[in-house]
N, C-alpha and C positions, 0 to 999 in steps of 0.2 A: 220183543226184540225186533227192530226194524231190519230191513234187508241190507242196510249199509253197516249195521253193527255186526260184528263178528265175535264169537266167543273165541278165546285163546285156544289154540290147538294144543292138546296134550301130546307131548313127545316123550316117550319112555326114557330115552337116553338123556334128554335135557333135564327131565325131572330127577332122574337118578343122580346126575352130576350136581344139580342144585342141592339135593339132600347131602351129598358127600361134601360139597363146599361149605354148606351150612354146618355140618358136623365138625369140620376142621375149625371153623371160627368159634363155635360154641364150646367145644371141648378145650380149645386153647385158652379161652377166657375163663371157663368155669370148672374144668376138670372132667375126668372120664365118668364121674358119677352123675353127670347132668342127665336130666330126664329126656326121654325120646320125644316127649311133647314139646320141650324147649327147642330141640333140633328141628322138629317138624315146623314149628312156628317160624323159626329163622329161615327155613327153606320155602315158606309160603305154601305148605301142604298140610293136610290133616295128619294126625298120628296114624290113622288107618292107611292113608296114602303112603306114608313112610314105611309102614309095616308091609305094604304090598310089594315094595321094592326090596326091603330088608326084613325078613320075617322075625329076626331076633336082634338083640343088641350085639351079640357075637358076630352075626352076619354083617351088620353095619360096620363094626370096628374092623373086621377082616377086610372089607371092601375099602375102608379108610386107609389101612396099612398098604393095601395094594395100590391105591391112588398115590400114596406117598412114595412108594417104590418107583412108580412110573414117572412121577414129577421130578424126583431126585435125579433119575437117569437123564431126563429131558433137560433139566437145568444145567447139569454138568456138560452135556453135549452142546447146549446153546452157548457155552463159554469156551468151546474149542474153536480156535481160529481156523476156518476152512482153508485159508491161504498158507497156513503153517504146515509145511510138510517135513519139518525136522523131527528127529526123535524127541519124544517127550511132549508132543502137542496135546495129547489127551490128559496127561498128568498136569500140564500147565492149566488146562481148562478146569480140571478138578480143583486145583489150588485157587484159581480165580473165583470159582463159584463158591467155595467154602469160606473164603477169607474176605467176603464183603461184596462181591459183584452180584450175588443173587439174594435179593430181599427174601424170597421164599425160603431158601436154605438157611439164611440167618435167623429167621423166625422159627423155623422147624427145629433147629439145633439149639435154640436158646434155652436157658434154664427153666423158663416158663412156657416153652414151646410145646407143640403138639406131641412130640415124642416123649417129653417128660410127663405130660399130662396123661398119656396113655400108659405110662409105666413101662415103656419100651426101653428098659435099661439093659436088656439082653437082646440078642438078635433072634431069639427063639420065635417071637411073634412074626418076624419077617420070614423066617424059614418055613413057618407053618403056612403062610400065605403064598410064598413064592420060593420053593426050594432051589430054584435055579439062579436066584439073585446073586449069591456069592460067585458062582462060576462065571456069570456074565461080566461082573466087575473084574474078576481075575483075568479073564481073557483079554479084556480091553487094556488093562495095565500091562500085561505080559506082551501084548502086540505093540506097545508104545515105543519100543526101541531103546529104552534106558536099562541100565543094569538093574536086576531084580531087587537087590538090597536097597538101592537108592530109591526106586519107585515106592517100595513099602515104607521106607523111612519118611519120604515126603508125604505120601498118602496119610499115614497115621498122624504125622505132625499137623497136617492141615485139618484133619478131623478133630484133633485135640484143641487146636486154637479156635476152631469154629464153635466149640461148646462154650468157650469163655468170652466170646465176643458179646459186648453189651453188659458185661459185669465188671466189677471193680478189679477182677483178676487179670484182665487184659486191657491195657491202656491203648489209646489210638496209636501211640508211638510204637508200642510193642507189636501191635498188629501190623503196622506198616513195615517195620524191620523184619518181622518173621515172614511176612508174605514175600518181601523182596528176596530174602535168603532162600526160601523154598522155591521160588521161581528160578533163581540163579542155579539151584541144584538140578533143575530140569534142562538147563541149557547145554551142559556138557556131558558127554558119556564116556569118560575114560574108563578103561577096563581095569 
């Protein structure tokens, strides 16, 4: 190797992230039974390199769920308008993120998305990785300034429509109308 050629510097955090990103892609495409070797190949590391960061499949999938939790939170917050100081700003961001403004959440929640592939049909997987996740969401919604019943109705309706996006069950027109109605529900806060 000449003095001008440099070997790539191994960065533990960057490699870990590459493995998790690769796991998201491969599991979404091929399901949760995909081999660790396939994930390692997608990440550009050896299987032993993957195992250095994640000693077991369970460790890898727990870290994957943790990454999803973190990215979900970040995606919603990225869709909250920082100039919007009216009650419901967080809930509006949540609706926008889940009803089409976030490509990541659209893919994540799709019938063939990562959550479906991992078999995360109950939230037990999430709670095992981050037991504080429900409380964090609940605090954010409770602090949003809308009546509690309205917040929960809008939140769960947005989650329900998100699951149907991209399927024959939710047309583009239905999505447009539902999104508009959910956002309208966040604009007023009559008691």
